[in-house]
VEXLOVEX-948467 format. One record per residue: residue number from 1; residue in one letter; x, y, z of N, C-alpha, C, O in turn. Coordinates in Angstrom, 3 decimals. Layout:
# VEXLOVEX-948467
   i aa   n.east  n.north     n.up  ca.east ca.north    ca.up   c.east  c.north     c.up   o.east  o.north     o.up
 NUM  a        X        Y        Z        X        Y        Z        X        Y        Z        X        Y        Z
...
***
This chain:
# VEXLOVEX-948467
   i aa   n.east  n.north     n.up  ca.east ca.north    ca.up   c.east  c.north     c.up   o.east  o.north     o.up
   1  m  -20.301   12.536  -28.386  -19.509   12.680  -27.189  -19.263   11.284  -26.609  -20.202   10.507  -26.437
   2  t  -18.018   10.972  -26.311  -17.652    9.676  -25.779  -17.671    9.719  -24.255  -17.068   10.615  -23.663
   3  p  -18.349    8.773  -23.607  -18.371    8.792  -22.146  -16.998    8.424  -21.579  -16.239    7.674  -22.193
   4  a  -16.699    8.962  -20.406  -15.433    8.637  -19.730  -15.494    7.201  -19.241  -16.521    6.743  -18.740
   5  i  -14.408    6.515  -19.391  -14.330    5.128  -18.945  -13.291    5.056  -17.842  -12.166    5.523  -18.015
   6  a  -13.659    4.477  -16.715  -12.729    4.349  -15.599  -11.671    3.314  -15.937  -11.962    2.325  -16.610
   7  p  -10.427    3.535  -15.469   -9.373    2.561  -15.716   -9.695    1.227  -15.031  -10.496    1.172  -14.098
   8  a   -9.064    0.171  -15.507   -9.249   -1.137  -14.876   -8.878   -1.045  -13.415   -7.901   -0.388  -13.056
   9  f   -9.644   -1.692  -12.581   -9.431   -1.740  -11.144   -9.565   -0.385  -10.465   -8.974   -0.188   -9.403
  10  a  -10.306    0.544  -11.021  -10.535    1.830  -10.363  -11.647    1.658   -9.341  -12.640    0.975   -9.593
  11  f  -11.468    2.289   -8.177  -12.491    2.156   -7.150  -12.464    3.343   -6.204  -11.394    3.875   -5.907
  12  p  -13.638    3.767   -5.723  -13.729    4.863   -4.773  -13.983    4.379   -3.342  -14.425    5.161   -2.499
  13  f  -13.712    3.106   -3.058  -14.018    2.539   -1.757  -13.095    3.078   -0.671  -11.964    3.470   -0.958
  14  p  -13.567    3.102    0.569  -12.702    3.559    1.666  -11.591    2.544    1.931  -11.718    1.373    1.571
  15  p  -10.512    2.988    2.555   -9.410    2.082    2.867   -9.852    0.962    3.809  -10.830    1.092    4.544
  16  i   -9.103   -0.141    3.766   -9.344   -1.255    4.673   -8.197   -1.338    5.674   -7.153   -0.714    5.483
  17  s   -8.394   -2.105    6.734   -7.369   -2.264    7.765   -6.359   -3.332    7.348   -6.635   -4.121    6.444
  18  p   -5.192   -3.366    7.997   -4.231   -4.432    7.713   -4.835   -5.831    7.899   -4.520   -6.734    7.125
  19  h   -5.684   -6.027    8.893   -6.309   -7.335    9.096   -7.274   -7.685    7.961   -7.342   -8.841    7.542
  20  e   -8.014   -6.706    7.466   -8.943   -6.948    6.362   -8.206   -7.312    5.078   -8.766   -7.992    4.218
  21  a   -6.960   -6.868    4.939   -6.185   -7.191    3.744   -6.016   -8.695    3.588   -5.898   -9.189    2.467
  22  l   -6.002   -9.430    4.698   -5.859  -10.886    4.643   -7.004  -11.548    3.886   -6.849  -12.654    3.369
  23  l   -8.134  -10.887    3.820   -9.318  -11.446    3.161   -9.451  -11.001    1.704  -10.463  -11.271    1.057
  24  n   -8.428  -10.321    1.192   -8.536   -9.710   -0.132   -7.418  -10.116   -1.088   -6.978   -9.303   -1.901
  25  e   -6.956  -11.351   -1.003   -5.894  -11.818   -1.893   -6.326  -11.650   -3.349   -7.434  -12.028   -3.731
  26  g   -5.431  -11.075   -4.154   -5.696  -10.882   -5.573   -6.525   -9.657   -5.894   -6.777   -9.373   -7.065
  27  q   -6.952   -8.929   -4.885   -7.790   -7.745   -5.092   -6.955   -6.472   -5.006   -5.964   -6.412   -4.279
  28  c   -7.364   -5.472   -5.747   -6.759   -4.148   -5.654   -7.454   -3.410   -4.519   -8.668   -3.210   -4.554
  29  v   -6.687   -3.007   -3.518   -7.259   -2.350   -2.344   -6.372   -1.187   -1.910   -5.243   -1.032   -2.373
  30  v   -6.917   -0.379   -1.009   -6.147    0.629   -0.290   -6.150    0.182    1.169   -7.209    0.024    1.777
  31  v   -4.956   -0.022    1.724   -4.816   -0.462    3.107   -4.275    0.715    3.906   -3.336    1.388    3.481
  32  e   -4.878    0.959    5.070   -4.524    2.122    5.872   -3.996    1.711    7.236   -4.535    0.805    7.872
  33  g   -2.935    2.383    7.682   -2.377    2.113    8.994   -1.197    3.026    9.273   -0.809    3.841    8.436
  34  i   -0.632    2.875   10.470    0.536    3.658   10.881    1.785    2.980   10.309    2.008    1.789   10.526
  35  a    2.587    3.744    9.582    3.749    3.193    8.880    4.968    3.072    9.786    5.304    3.988   10.536
  36  s    5.618    1.922    9.695    6.975    1.778   10.225    7.800    1.192    9.087    7.357    0.279    8.390
  37  i    8.993    1.721    8.909    9.809    1.408    7.739   11.086    0.713    8.186   11.751    1.144    9.128
  38  r   11.417   -0.378    7.489   12.634   -1.129    7.841   13.141   -1.868    6.611   12.399   -2.107    5.659
  39  k   14.419   -2.224    6.653   14.997   -3.051    5.593   14.427   -4.453    5.721   14.169   -4.931    6.826
  40  d   14.232   -5.106    4.590   13.654   -6.440    4.541   14.756   -7.474    4.320   15.791   -7.172    3.725
  41  q   14.523   -8.695    4.805   15.494   -9.775    4.606   15.693  -10.104    3.133   16.689  -10.730    2.769
  42  r   14.749   -9.684    2.270   14.868   -9.910    0.816   15.655   -8.793    0.146   15.708   -8.733   -1.083
  43  l   16.258   -7.920    0.915   17.092   -6.811    0.456   16.307   -5.580    0.032   16.911   -4.571   -0.334
  44  g   15.014   -5.628    0.068   14.195   -4.462   -0.238   13.860   -3.707    1.043   14.593   -3.778    2.029
  45  t   12.756   -2.993    1.016   12.294   -2.208    2.165   10.845   -2.562    2.458   10.018   -2.658    1.552
  46  d   10.553   -2.753    3.738    9.185   -3.018    4.184    8.570   -1.769    4.774    9.232   -1.005    5.476
  47  i    7.292   -1.569    4.482    6.482   -0.564    5.179    5.412   -1.364    5.905    4.387   -1.724    5.327
  48  d    5.664   -1.636    7.178    4.683   -2.355    7.986    3.619   -1.371    8.423    3.929   -0.248    8.820
  49  l    2.367   -1.786    8.351    1.280   -0.931    8.830    0.803   -1.467   10.162    0.397   -2.624   10.269
  50  d    0.852   -0.629   11.168    0.431   -0.958   12.528    1.368   -1.952   13.206    0.920   -2.825   13.949
  51  g    2.658   -1.822   12.952    3.656   -2.615   13.662    4.317   -3.677   12.816    3.749   -4.153   11.832
  52  e    5.541   -4.049   13.214    6.347   -5.002   12.454    5.689   -6.366   12.337    5.944   -7.092   11.376
  53  h    4.853   -6.726   13.293    4.222   -8.045   13.272    2.759   -8.001   12.835    1.993   -8.927   13.102
  54  s    2.383   -6.917   12.163    1.009   -6.816   11.675    0.823   -7.785   10.510    1.804   -8.296    9.968
  55  p   -0.429   -8.043   10.119   -0.681   -8.982    9.027   -0.467   -8.400    7.634   -0.710   -9.088    6.643
  56  f   -0.013   -7.131    7.533    0.124   -6.494    6.226    1.411   -5.680    6.138    1.862   -5.079    7.113
  57  l    1.992   -5.680    4.925    3.124   -4.804    4.642    3.142   -4.412    3.179    2.663   -5.141    2.310
  58  g    3.709   -3.240    2.929    4.043   -2.843    1.578    5.509   -3.182    1.378    6.327   -2.911    2.257
  59  y    5.858   -3.766    0.249    7.238   -4.180   -0.003    7.785   -3.441   -1.212    7.252   -3.545   -2.317
  60  i    8.872   -2.686   -0.982    9.560   -1.997   -2.074   10.722   -2.883   -2.481   11.643   -3.117   -1.698
  61  i   10.674   -3.369   -3.701   11.686   -4.272   -4.221   13.041   -3.568   -4.260   13.127   -2.392   -4.614
  62  a   14.091   -4.291   -3.896   15.446   -3.733   -3.928   15.705   -3.084   -5.281   15.428   -3.670   -6.327
  63  g   16.233   -1.879   -5.246   16.498   -1.134   -6.472   15.412   -0.135   -6.810   15.637    0.774   -7.609
  64  n   14.220   -0.287   -6.209   13.119    0.645   -6.470   13.010    1.748   -5.420   12.105    2.580   -5.490
  65  e   13.923    1.763   -4.448   13.845    2.761   -3.383   13.875    4.194   -3.928   13.289    5.098   -3.332
  66  a   14.556    4.399   -5.060   14.638    5.741   -5.649   13.268    6.272   -6.066   13.093    7.483   -6.198
  67  q   12.299    5.387   -6.273   10.936    5.807   -6.616   10.223    6.437   -5.418    9.160    7.039   -5.570
  68  f   10.814    6.296   -4.218   10.203    6.769   -2.972   11.195    7.678   -2.240   11.688    7.314   -1.172
  69  p   11.494    8.857   -2.801   12.557    9.702   -2.246   12.281   10.232   -0.835   13.227   10.529   -0.106
  70  n   11.047   10.355   -0.441   10.706   10.889    0.879   10.181    9.806    1.814    9.385   10.095    2.708
  71  l   10.609    8.584    1.623   10.064    7.449    2.359   10.151    7.636    3.872    9.184    7.353    4.579
  72  a   11.273    8.098    4.375   11.456    8.250    5.823   10.433    9.211    6.435   10.106    9.095    7.616
  73  s    9.932   10.147    5.650    8.973   11.129    6.186    7.614   10.505    6.529    6.805   11.129    7.216
  74  y    7.357    9.274    6.053    6.084    8.605    6.335    6.108    7.823    7.651    5.049    7.444    8.151
  75  a    7.269    7.578    8.213    7.388    6.781    9.439    6.572    7.400   10.570    6.676    8.594   10.852
  76  g    5.759    6.561   11.210    4.940    7.006   12.329    3.671    7.737   11.947    2.938    8.199   12.821
  77  k    3.398    7.850   10.657    2.215    8.577   10.190    1.173    7.615    9.633    1.495    6.502    9.217
  78  l   -0.076    8.059    9.632   -1.166    7.287    9.058   -1.074    7.392    7.540   -1.152    8.485    6.980
  79  v   -0.905    6.235    6.872   -0.714    6.225    5.423   -1.683    5.259    4.751   -2.281    4.395    5.393
  80  d   -1.817    5.429    3.448   -2.568    4.514    2.588   -1.590    3.885    1.606   -0.785    4.581    0.988
  81  i   -1.663    2.566    1.465   -0.890    1.836    0.468   -1.880    1.180   -0.484   -2.784    0.461   -0.056
  82  t   -1.701    1.433   -1.784   -2.604    0.916   -2.809   -1.903   -0.158   -3.634   -0.748    0.005   -4.027
  83  g   -2.609   -1.254   -3.893   -2.057   -2.282   -4.756   -2.825   -3.580   -4.660   -3.830   -3.681   -3.956
  84  v   -2.333   -4.571   -5.381   -2.950   -5.896   -5.403   -2.342   -6.732   -4.282   -1.120   -6.845   -4.176
  85  v   -3.190   -7.311   -3.455   -2.742   -8.089   -2.304   -2.237   -9.459   -2.745   -2.917  -10.199   -3.456
  86  q   -1.023   -9.772   -2.298   -0.428  -11.096   -2.459   -0.063  -11.568   -1.052   -0.238  -10.826   -0.085
  87  f    0.436  -12.778   -0.934    0.862  -13.261    0.379    2.333  -13.609    0.375    2.861  -14.135   -0.604
  88  y    2.990  -13.309    1.486    4.397  -13.653    1.691    4.557  -14.080    3.146    4.323  -13.287    4.058
  89  l    4.948  -15.311    3.361    5.145  -15.868    4.707    3.933  -15.643    5.607    4.077  -15.296    6.779
  90  g    2.747  -15.843    5.053    1.518  -15.738    5.831    1.002  -14.333    6.062    0.001  -14.151    6.753
  91  r    1.661  -13.343    5.502    1.220  -11.952    5.648    0.723  -11.433    4.304    1.212  -11.837    3.249
  92  a   -0.252  -10.535    4.356   -0.710   -9.863    3.146    0.341   -8.827    2.764    0.922   -8.164    3.623
  93  e    0.575   -8.700    1.460    1.639   -7.813    0.984    1.232   -7.177   -0.331    0.584   -7.802   -1.170
  94  v    1.626   -5.917   -0.494    1.502   -5.225   -1.773    2.909   -4.882   -2.220    3.650   -4.224   -1.490
  95  k    3.284   -5.322   -3.415    4.583   -4.951   -3.985    4.450   -3.536   -4.536    3.539   -3.239   -5.308
  96  m    5.366   -2.678   -4.132    5.286   -1.260   -4.468    6.384   -0.889   -5.465    7.569   -1.102   -5.210
  97  t    5.970   -0.331   -6.600    6.913    0.060   -7.641    6.811    1.535   -8.006    7.623    2.036   -8.784
  98  s    5.826    2.231   -7.457    5.591    3.630   -7.799    5.206    4.422   -6.551    4.462    3.935   -5.700
  99  a    5.716    5.639   -6.452    5.388    6.503   -5.315    3.889    6.770   -5.213    3.395    7.116   -4.140
 100  s    3.167    6.615   -6.311    1.718    6.849   -6.283    0.987    5.809   -5.424   -0.181    6.003   -5.086
 101  q    1.659    4.717   -5.070    1.041    3.682   -4.240    1.074    4.019   -2.761    0.441    3.326   -1.964
 102  l    1.790    5.059   -2.371    1.941    5.437   -0.964    1.585    6.899   -0.800    2.104    7.758   -1.512
 103  k    0.683    7.182    0.154    0.347    8.577    0.428   -0.133    8.711    1.860   -0.551    7.737    2.487
 104  l   -0.066    9.923    2.363   -0.615   10.179    3.686   -2.122    9.993    3.631   -2.772   10.397    2.667
 105  a   -2.672    9.383    4.665   -4.121    9.148    4.708   -4.843   10.456    4.969   -4.359   11.309    5.713
 106  s   -5.992   10.604    4.357   -6.819   11.784    4.541   -8.278   11.360    4.564   -8.766   10.784    3.592
 107  p   -8.990   11.635    5.667  -10.393   11.219    5.736  -11.279   11.919    4.711  -12.371   11.438    4.411
 108  n  -10.829   13.037    4.177  -11.623   13.787    3.197  -11.305   13.428    1.761  -11.945   13.927    0.835
 109  d  -10.305   12.550    1.565   -9.887   12.187    0.214  -10.769   11.063   -0.318  -10.773    9.966    0.240
 110  r  -11.497   11.314   -1.360  -12.332   10.304   -2.003  -11.843   10.049   -3.422  -12.630    9.779   -4.329
 111  t  -10.531   10.140   -3.596   -9.901    9.923   -4.882  -10.159    8.491   -5.343  -10.187    7.566   -4.531
 112  t  -10.340    8.320   -6.612  -10.445    6.989   -7.182   -9.036    6.435   -7.348   -8.202    7.050   -8.012
 113  h   -8.770    5.295   -6.758   -7.448    4.681   -6.816   -7.440    3.610   -7.888   -8.468    2.993   -8.169
 114  t   -6.284    3.391   -8.484   -6.171    2.352   -9.501   -4.971    1.453   -9.219   -4.013    1.855   -8.558
 115  c   -5.046    0.248   -9.726   -3.943   -0.714   -9.627   -3.477   -1.084  -11.018   -2.553   -1.884  -11.167
***
């Protein structure tokens, strides 16, 4: 019998705050906050967590919006964004290419997330 092997970067850790994301460059994390959605100056879409001027955002690259058909339904709701933290103009950012990176937050969800 072969033991199950977790995928690379799999983790069952609780979500972190937008401010904590600043300390996790290059790490795969789940960041939790209230979503506000707006067009980005780079032609994509931003999902700011806890306000437009928060230290964290999820960035949907222009052309990938179709991967997020219900994006507007997340506005004003507590969400989790999963991905590898990078920096853009002094803010922590996760580039989002799959709908699996965005979900409504649930305190009872202990799903293992992967990047």
